[in-house]
N, CA, C and O of each residue as an XYZ file, in Angstrom:
364
protein
N      75.845     87.051     89.181
C      77.092     87.699     89.564
C      78.180     87.303     88.579
O      78.199     86.180     88.076
N      79.054     88.202     88.319
C      80.172     87.945     87.427
C      81.075     86.878     88.039
O      81.453     86.987     89.206
N      81.419     85.872     87.285
C      82.226     84.781     87.823
C      83.641     85.212     88.188
O      84.306     84.542     88.978
N      84.108     86.318     87.625
C      85.472     86.767     87.908
C      85.598     87.514     89.224
O      86.711     87.750     89.695
N      84.480     87.887     89.824
C      84.543     88.572     91.102
C      84.671     87.524     92.195
O      83.791     86.679     92.357
N      85.747     87.576     92.932
C      86.028     86.588     93.973
C      85.536     87.078     95.326
O      85.474     88.281     95.581
N      85.188     86.127     96.191
C      84.824     86.456     97.562
C      86.044     87.048     98.259
O      87.144     86.504     98.166
N      85.847     88.152     98.951
C      86.957     88.837     99.614
C      86.841     88.813    101.131
O      87.802     89.133    101.830
N      85.691     88.442    101.639
C      85.453     88.488    103.084
C      85.954     87.235    103.788
O      85.855     86.126    103.263
N      86.491     87.432    104.981
C      86.881     86.373    105.898
C      88.027     85.511    105.383
O      87.964     84.283    105.440
N      89.059     86.153    104.886
C      90.274     85.454    104.480
C      91.426     85.894    105.356
O      91.442     87.008    105.878
N      92.369     85.018    105.504
C      93.596     85.332    106.225
C      94.746     85.101    105.275
O      94.922     83.956    104.859
N      95.532     86.061    104.897
C      95.428     87.469    105.268
C      94.242     88.136    104.571
O      93.721     87.618    103.583
N      93.821     89.289    105.094
C      92.667     89.989    104.520
C      92.901     90.410    103.068
O      94.037     90.454    102.596
N      91.824     90.712    102.381
C      91.908     91.151    100.989
C      92.784     92.394    100.868
O      92.731     93.293    101.707
N      93.575     92.424     99.829
C      94.448     93.568     99.586
C      93.684     94.654     98.823
O      92.605     94.401     98.286
N      94.245     95.848     98.782
C      93.643     96.933     98.003
C      93.560     96.559     96.523
O      92.604     96.926     95.838
N      94.563     95.829     96.033
C      94.557     95.403     94.631
C      93.398     94.450     94.355
O      92.752     94.551     93.312
N      93.129     93.529     95.272
C      92.013     92.594     95.102
C      90.673     93.321     95.146
O      89.765     93.008     94.377
N      90.556     94.281     96.041
C      89.325     95.062     96.148
C      89.111     95.854     94.862
O      88.001     95.889     94.331
N      90.163     96.486     94.363
C      90.035     97.267     93.124
C      89.719     96.369     91.936
O      88.921     96.744     91.078
N      90.324     95.202     91.871
C      90.042     94.273     90.764
C      88.573     93.845     90.778
O      87.940     93.760     89.726
N      88.035     93.578     91.964
C      86.625     93.212     92.071
C      85.739     94.383     91.658
O      84.731     94.188     90.978
N      86.109     95.594     92.063
C      85.344     96.786     91.690
C      85.386     96.991     90.176
O      84.373     97.333     89.567
N      86.534     96.788     89.580
C      86.681     96.931     88.134
C      85.793     95.927     87.407
O      85.112     96.285     86.446
N      85.794     94.683     87.854
C      84.949     93.667     87.234
C      83.474     94.028     87.356
O      82.708     93.854     86.408
N      83.078     94.528     88.518
C      81.694     94.925     88.735
C      81.295     96.050     87.776
O      80.248     95.978     87.132
N      82.119     97.072     87.686
C      81.807     98.211     86.821
C      81.797     97.773     85.354
O      80.951     98.229     84.585
N      82.712     96.909     84.962
C      82.706     96.386     83.596
C      81.395     95.655     83.303
O      80.797     95.833     82.242
N      80.962     94.840     84.247
C      79.734     94.071     84.056
C      78.526     94.990     83.960
O      77.697     94.838     83.063
N      78.424     95.939     84.878
C      77.275     96.846     84.905
C      77.251     97.740     83.668
O      76.189     97.977     83.092
N      78.416     98.236     83.260
C      78.471     99.167     82.128
C      78.400     98.445     80.787
O      78.019     99.038     79.778
N      78.763     97.177     80.777
C      78.790     96.434     79.522
C      80.013     96.743     78.680
O      80.049     96.427     77.491
N      81.009     97.355     79.288
C      82.219     97.726     78.554
C      83.459     97.263     79.306
O      83.639     97.584     80.481
N      84.300     96.517     78.630
C      85.559     96.099     79.242
C      86.532     97.261     79.312
O      87.326     97.367     80.246
N      86.463     98.126     78.319
C      87.311     99.319     78.272
C      86.426    100.463     77.793
O      85.881    100.406     76.691
N      86.281    101.502     78.615
C      85.392    102.597     78.232
C      85.980    103.454     77.112
O      87.192    103.481     76.897
N      85.103    104.140     76.419
C      85.555    105.101     75.411
C      86.203    106.277     76.140
O      86.049    106.430     77.351
N      86.921    107.096     75.397
C      87.556    108.283     75.993
C      86.508    109.183     76.642
O      86.769    109.794     77.678
N      85.326    109.266     76.038
C      84.257    110.122     76.569
C      83.748    109.623     77.914
O      83.289    110.412     78.740
N      83.828    108.312     78.134
C      83.307    107.725     79.373
C      84.389    107.322     80.366
O      84.081    106.832     81.452
N      85.631    107.519     80.011
C      86.743    107.056     80.836
C      86.732    107.635     82.253
O      86.949    106.900     83.216
N      86.487    108.920     82.392
C      86.492    109.550     83.718
C      85.364    109.001     84.591
O      85.575    108.700     85.766
N      84.177    108.871     84.021
C      83.045    108.329     84.776
C      83.305    106.881     85.172
O      82.974    106.467     86.283
N      83.897    106.114     84.263
C      84.219    104.706     84.511
C      85.200    104.587     85.676
O      84.972    103.809     86.602
N      86.288    105.351     85.633
C      87.301    105.302     86.690
C      86.743    105.783     88.027
O      87.062    105.222     89.075
N      85.913    106.819     87.989
C      85.282    107.319     89.207
C      84.375    106.244     89.809
O      84.343    106.068     91.027
N      83.647    105.534     88.966
C      82.780    104.453     89.445
C      83.598    103.334     90.077
O      83.218    102.803     91.121
N      84.710    102.973     89.459
C      85.577    101.930     90.023
C      86.087    102.367     91.391
O      86.076    101.577     92.334
N      86.533    103.612     91.510
C      87.025    104.131     92.787
C      85.936    104.105     93.860
O      86.189    103.716     95.001
N      84.728    104.519     93.489
C      83.628    104.555     94.455
C      83.193    103.158     94.887
O      82.902    102.936     96.063
N      83.147    102.221     93.952
C      82.783    100.842     94.301
C      83.870    100.231     95.189
O      83.557     99.538     96.157
N      85.120    100.477     94.874
C      86.219     99.963     95.701
C      86.141    100.547     97.111
O      86.348     99.838     98.095
N      85.843    101.839     97.201
C      85.715    102.506     98.503
C      84.580    101.875     99.313
O      84.755    101.560    100.490
N      83.430    101.691     98.687
C      82.286    101.077     99.370
C      82.608     99.643     99.777
O      82.190     99.195    100.844
N      83.343     98.926     98.944
C      83.710     97.546     99.247
C      84.632     97.479    100.459
O      84.466     96.615    101.320
N      85.600     98.384    100.530
C      86.497     98.415    101.691
C      85.710     98.656    102.978
O      85.968     98.017    103.998
N      84.743     99.585    102.926
C      83.904     99.850    104.105
C      83.074     98.630    104.472
O      82.962     98.284    105.648
N      82.499     97.985    103.486
C      81.703     96.787    103.731
C      82.545     95.705    104.397
O      82.135     95.132    105.406
N      83.710     95.426    103.842
C      84.578     94.380    104.404
C      85.004     94.713    105.828
O      85.125     93.819    106.665
N      85.231     95.990    106.107
C      85.649     96.406    107.448
C      84.534     96.239    108.471
O      84.807     96.022    109.652
N      83.287     96.336    108.035
C      82.154     96.286    108.958
C      81.509     94.911    109.087
O      80.751     94.678    110.029
N      81.790     94.000    108.164
C      81.189     92.674    108.254
C      81.735     91.917    109.457
O      82.922     92.010    109.770
N      80.865     91.169    110.132
C      81.284     90.348    111.260
C      80.897     88.899    110.982
O      79.922     88.627    110.282
N      81.659     87.994    111.531
C      81.385     86.577    111.363
C      81.943     85.818    112.555
O      82.895     86.257    113.199
N      81.344     84.687    112.834
C      81.873     83.825    113.893
C      82.732     82.714    113.301
O      83.386     81.973    114.036
N      82.731     82.598    111.972
C      83.534     81.572    111.306
C      85.004     81.946    111.357
O      85.363     83.124    111.341
N      85.834     80.942    111.418
C      87.265     81.223    111.394
C      87.665     81.617    109.975
O      87.051     81.166    109.009
N      88.702     82.465    109.844
C      89.121     82.915    108.518
C      89.571     81.757    107.633
O      90.167     80.788    108.102
N      89.271     81.884    106.340
C      89.694     80.856    105.377
C      91.119     81.134    104.938
O      91.552     82.283    104.848
N      91.831     80.064    104.672
C      93.215     80.154    104.220
C      93.239     80.273    102.702
O      92.642     79.455    102.003
N      93.923     81.281    102.196
C      93.965     81.520    100.752
C      94.569     80.345     99.980
O      94.086     79.998     98.902
N      95.600     79.746    100.515
C      96.256     78.632     99.822
C      95.342     77.414     99.737
O      95.295     76.740     98.707
N      94.626     77.135    100.803
C      93.697     75.997    100.813
C      92.579     76.244     99.797
O      92.216     75.342     99.042
N      92.038     77.453     99.780
C      90.959     77.789     98.832
C      91.463     77.725     97.394
O      90.737     77.273     96.508
N      92.685     78.168     97.149
C      93.261     78.111     95.799
C      93.438     76.656     95.355
O      93.180     76.321     94.199
N      93.876     75.800     96.269
C      94.031     74.379     95.947
C      92.680     73.751     95.623
O      92.574     72.945     94.699
N      91.658     74.112     96.372
C      90.310     73.595     96.087
C      89.827     74.046     94.715
O      89.232     73.266     93.972
N      90.085     75.300     94.385
C      89.679     75.829     93.080
C      90.404     75.100     91.952
O      89.802     74.788     90.924
N      91.693     74.830     92.141
C      92.440     74.085     91.121
C      91.882     72.682     90.961
O      91.768     72.185     89.841
N      91.531     72.034     92.074
C      90.962     70.685     92.007
C      89.614     70.693     91.284
O      89.331     69.794     90.493
N      88.778     71.707     91.551
C      87.496     71.821     90.852
C      87.709     72.025     89.357
O      87.010     71.429     88.538
N      88.678     72.871     89.003
C      88.960     73.133     87.593
C      89.466     71.875     86.901
O      89.071     71.582     85.773
N      90.329     71.143     87.567
C      90.856     69.916     86.978
C      89.743     68.890     86.765
O      89.698     68.217     85.735
N      88.854     68.777     87.738
C      87.725     67.858     87.611
C      86.794     68.296     86.479
O      86.306     67.469     85.709
N      86.556     69.602     86.389
C      85.636     70.127     85.382
C      86.218     70.096     83.974
O      85.535     69.717     83.022
N      87.471     70.491     83.845
C      88.077     70.630     82.528
C      89.093     69.527     82.182
O      89.570     69.456     81.049
N      89.417     68.679     83.150
C      90.343     67.607     82.889
C      91.806     68.006     82.913
O      92.678     67.226     82.531
N      92.066     69.202     83.355
C      93.451     69.696     83.459
C      93.487     70.807     84.492
O      92.455     71.376     84.847
N      94.671     71.107     84.964
C      94.813     72.189     85.945
C      94.605     73.522     85.256
O      95.018     73.719     84.113
N      93.958     74.437     85.970
C      93.724     75.766     85.394
C      94.808     76.724     85.798
O      94.778     77.891     85.407
């Protein structure tokens, strides 16, 4: 899995449309092998991003869990601590 795609399920507040689209964009970039499509492929690329984002929104809406929602600030602090431990500085 692409390391830039973040977990979006079970957060409080829920994932925003921007976060869902960013994850979809990263997925399509990874699958297509192109960070920026050529003009000839631009429409197909954007359509794929829209469709993946749409499917992701449906998936997130239908997933169920008994776990309590994770706090975004707590998770961000943990990620910063991991980065500092790994790289010796805050990311």
